[in-house]
C-alpha positions as CSV (number, residue, x, y, z in Angstrom):
1,M,59.8,-9.6,-6.2
2,P,55.9,-8.5,-5.3
3,G,54.7,-11.1,-4.9
4,D,56.4,-12.3,-2.2
5,A,55.4,-13.1,1.4
6,G,56.8,-10.5,3.1
7,D,54.1,-8.0,0.8
8,T,51.8,-9.4,2.6
9,A,53.4,-9.6,6.3
10,P,50.3,-9.4,9.4
11,D,52.1,-6.5,10.6
12,R,52.1,-4.9,7.9
13,L,48.7,-4.7,7.8
14,T,47.5,-4.9,11.5
15,P,46.6,-1.5,11.3
16,V,43.9,-2.6,9.1
17,L,42.2,-5.8,9.6
18,R,40.6,-6.8,13.3
19,P,38.2,-9.0,13.5
20,V,34.3,-7.1,11.9
21,R,31.0,-7.0,13.5
22,A,28.7,-9.8,12.5
23,G,25.7,-7.0,11.7
24,N,27.8,-5.4,8.4
25,G,30.6,-8.2,7.8
26,F,30.4,-8.5,4.6
27,E,30.5,-4.5,4.1
28,E,32.9,-3.7,6.8
29,A,34.7,-6.3,5.3
30,L,35.2,-5.0,1.7
31,E,35.9,-1.4,3.7
32,Q,38.9,-3.0,4.9
33,I,40.8,-5.6,2.1
34,L,39.5,-1.9,0.0
35,Q,41.8,0.0,3.0
36,V,44.7,-2.1,2.2
37,V,44.7,-1.5,-1.1
38,R,44.2,1.2,-1.0
39,L,46.7,2.0,1.5
40,G,48.9,0.5,-0.7
41,L,50.0,-2.1,2.4
42,V,49.7,-4.1,-0.6
43,P,51.5,-3.0,-3.9
44,D,50.9,-3.3,-7.0
45,G,51.8,-7.0,-8.1
46,G,51.8,-8.0,-4.7
47,R,50.1,-11.6,-3.0
48,L,47.0,-10.7,-0.4
49,P,46.9,-13.2,2.0
50,A,45.6,-16.4,1.9
51,E,41.9,-16.9,2.1
52,R,42.3,-18.8,5.9
53,V,44.4,-16.3,7.0
54,L,42.5,-13.8,6.5
55,A,38.7,-15.1,6.7
56,E,40.5,-15.8,10.4
57,R,41.7,-12.2,10.6
58,L,38.1,-10.5,10.1
59,G,36.2,-13.0,11.8
60,I,33.7,-14.0,8.4
61,S,33.7,-17.1,6.7
62,R,35.5,-18.7,3.7
63,V,32.3,-17.4,2.0
64,T,31.7,-13.7,2.6
65,L,35.4,-13.6,2.2
66,R,35.4,-15.2,-1.6
67,E,32.0,-12.4,-1.9
68,V,34.4,-9.5,-1.3
69,L,37.2,-10.3,-3.3
70,K,34.5,-11.0,-6.4
71,V,33.8,-7.9,-5.7
72,L,37.8,-6.2,-5.9
73,Q,38.1,-8.5,-9.2
74,D,35.2,-6.7,-10.5
75,Q,36.1,-3.6,-9.8
76,G,39.5,-4.6,-11.5
77,L,41.7,-3.7,-7.7
78,V,42.7,-7.4,-7.6
79,E,42.7,-10.8,-10.0
80,S,42.6,-14.7,-8.7
81,R,45.9,-16.5,-10.5
82,R,45.4,-21.0,-9.6
83,G,48.6,-22.7,-9.0
84,R,51.2,-23.1,-7.0
85,Y,52.3,-19.6,-6.9
86,G,48.1,-18.8,-7.1
87,G,46.3,-16.3,-5.0
88,T,44.8,-13.3,-5.1
89,F,47.0,-10.6,-6.3
90,V,47.1,-6.2,-6.9
91,L,46.5,-4.9,-10.1
92,P,48.3,-1.7,-10.8
93,R,46.1,0.8,-10.2
94,P,45.0,3.3,-13.4
95,R,46.4,6.6,-13.1
96,G,45.4,10.0,-14.2
97,G,41.8,10.0,-16.1
98,A,41.4,6.7,-16.6
99,A,39.9,6.0,-13.4
100,G,36.4,7.6,-14.8
101,G,34.0,6.4,-11.6
102,E,36.8,7.2,-8.7
103,D,37.7,10.9,-10.5
104,E,34.3,11.7,-10.2
105,L,33.1,10.6,-6.7
106,R,37.0,12.5,-6.0
107,R,35.5,15.8,-7.4
108,R,31.6,15.3,-5.9
109,V,33.5,14.9,-1.9
110,A,36.0,17.7,-2.3
111,G,35.0,20.5,0.2
112,V,32.8,17.9,1.7
113,D,33.1,16.7,5.0
114,V,32.2,12.9,4.1
115,E,32.1,11.9,7.9
116,D,30.5,14.8,9.3
117,V,27.9,13.4,6.4
118,L,27.6,10.3,7.8
119,R,26.8,11.4,10.8
120,F,24.8,13.9,10.5
121,R,22.4,11.0,8.3
122,E,22.7,8.7,11.1
123,V,22.2,10.9,14.2
124,L,18.7,11.9,12.1
125,E,18.0,8.1,11.1
126,V,18.2,6.7,14.2
127,G,16.1,9.1,15.2
128,A,13.2,9.4,12.6
129,A,13.5,5.1,13.6
130,G,13.0,5.8,17.3
131,L,10.1,8.9,17.2
132,C,8.5,6.8,14.6
133,A,8.2,3.5,17.1
134,A,7.0,5.7,19.7
135,H,4.8,7.5,18.6
136,G,3.4,4.6,16.2
137,T,2.5,4.4,12.9
138,G,-1.1,2.5,12.4
139,G,-3.9,2.8,10.2
140,E,-2.6,4.9,7.1
141,R,0.9,4.9,8.5
142,A,1.6,2.2,8.7
143,G,0.4,1.6,4.7
144,R,1.7,4.4,4.0
145,L,5.9,2.5,4.9
146,R,4.3,-0.4,4.5
147,A,3.9,-0.2,0.4
148,A,7.4,2.1,0.3
149,L,9.0,-1.2,2.1
150,A,7.3,-3.7,-0.5
151,A,8.7,-1.0,-2.8
152,T,12.3,-1.7,-2.3
153,R,11.4,-5.8,-2.7
154,D,10.2,-5.6,-6.7
155,A,12.9,-2.7,-7.8
156,P,14.9,-3.1,-10.4
157,L,18.1,-3.7,-9.5
158,A,18.7,-0.2,-11.5
159,D,16.0,1.8,-9.6
160,Y,16.9,0.5,-5.8
161,R,18.8,3.5,-4.5
162,R,16.1,5.4,-5.8
163,R,13.2,3.7,-3.4
164,D,15.6,2.9,-0.5
165,T,15.5,7.0,-0.5
166,L,12.1,6.4,-0.6
167,L,11.4,4.4,2.3
168,H,14.0,6.1,4.4
169,L,12.7,9.2,3.6
170,T,9.4,8.0,4.6
171,L,10.7,7.2,7.9
172,A,11.9,11.2,8.1
173,E,8.5,12.5,7.5
174,L,6.5,9.9,10.2
175,S,8.5,10.9,12.8
176,G,6.0,14.0,13.0
177,S,9.2,17.0,13.0
178,P,9.3,18.4,9.5
179,T,12.2,20.0,10.8
180,L,14.2,16.4,10.5
181,A,12.3,15.5,7.7
182,A,13.6,18.2,6.3
183,Q,17.5,18.5,7.6
184,Y,17.3,14.7,6.8
185,A,16.1,14.8,2.6
186,A,19.4,17.7,2.6
187,V,22.0,15.1,4.2
188,R,20.7,12.2,1.8
189,A,21.2,14.4,-1.0
190,T,25.1,15.2,-0.2
191,V,24.7,10.9,0.4
192,N,23.4,9.4,-2.9
193,D,25.9,11.5,-4.9
194,L,28.7,9.1,-3.8
195,L,26.8,6.2,-3.1
196,D,26.0,7.3,-7.6
197,C,29.6,7.1,-7.1
198,I,30.0,3.1,-5.9
199,P,29.1,-0.2,-7.6
200,L,25.4,-1.6,-6.7
201,L,26.5,-4.5,-4.8
202,V,24.2,-7.6,-4.8
203,R,25.6,-9.4,-1.4
204,N,25.1,-5.5,0.4
205,L,21.4,-4.9,-1.3
206,E,20.3,-8.4,0.3
207,H,21.9,-7.7,3.4
208,S,20.3,-3.7,3.4
209,Q,16.9,-5.5,2.7
210,R,16.9,-7.7,5.7
211,Q,17.8,-5.1,8.1
212,H,14.9,-2.7,6.2
213,D,12.5,-5.2,7.3
214,A,13.7,-6.1,10.8
215,L,13.3,-2.1,11.0
216,V,9.2,-1.6,10.3
217,E,8.4,-4.5,11.4
218,A,10.3,-3.1,14.6
219,V,8.6,0.3,14.1
220,L,5.1,-1.2,13.4
221,D,5.7,-2.9,16.9
222,G,6.1,-0.3,18.9
223,D,10.2,-1.7,19.7
224,A,11.7,1.7,19.5
225,D,15.1,0.8,21.1
226,A,15.2,-2.7,18.8
227,A,14.2,0.4,15.5
228,R,17.3,3.4,17.1
229,E,19.6,0.4,16.8
230,I,18.9,-1.5,13.3
231,M,18.7,1.7,12.3
232,R,21.8,2.3,13.9
233,E,24.2,-0.4,11.5
234,H,22.0,-0.3,8.5
235,C,23.7,3.3,9.3
236,A,26.9,1.8,9.7
237,G,27.1,-0.7,6.4
238,T,26.5,2.2,4.3
239,A,29.4,4.1,6.0
240,A,31.7,0.6,6.0
241,L,31.6,0.9,1.9
242,L,31.4,4.7,1.2
243,R,35.1,4.4,3.4
244,G,36.6,2.2,2.1
245,F,35.8,3.4,-2.2
246,L,36.7,6.9,-0.6
247,T,39.6,5.6,1.4
């Protein structure tokens, strides 16, 4: 039977499910469970491991896990059933052209080396954050950065990614390297093409905003090491989401 416990035997999931890092728990847990579903490790109609088991395997709280499962349910990938034989079950995936968003995503990534794009983006972003902090951002420069950050806080959901982009572009521009800023603009355009094809996740945006706050604080404090580390973690969260939806 599809819902038998054997469908979710731990050894079949071991290559994918592993404890997540504390910094991006929600995003990395979502990436891993998406991989379980997309790779067919749990077949259509099969039941995911119990919440307790999943939470322990991923090293996250049950609350965070339920938020991850809610995202998967909203995307039509799983459904929750109550009762003695309840649990979270994988739904059959649409065949052909029914999954418009996914088809569009795959069309956009055709011919794009996604891993290369994500690595290059991280190198540029981490470098820009470190340079901004090391060079200092007083006066008008600090005002520009604070204004860009404030705009992301006040952004309606539909406009968040645009304002998020503007904040990151501001950091690139304030790095003092026009070449870096130009290269970042180009790679960010590619990343945005991919992001536009995946859902806006409120939990992810809240987490992203906390990282933005910490990042700007580190830059304004002149703490280059902290700025680089926060930006590296921030980029890793976005990469985890994209890998999850692309796999």
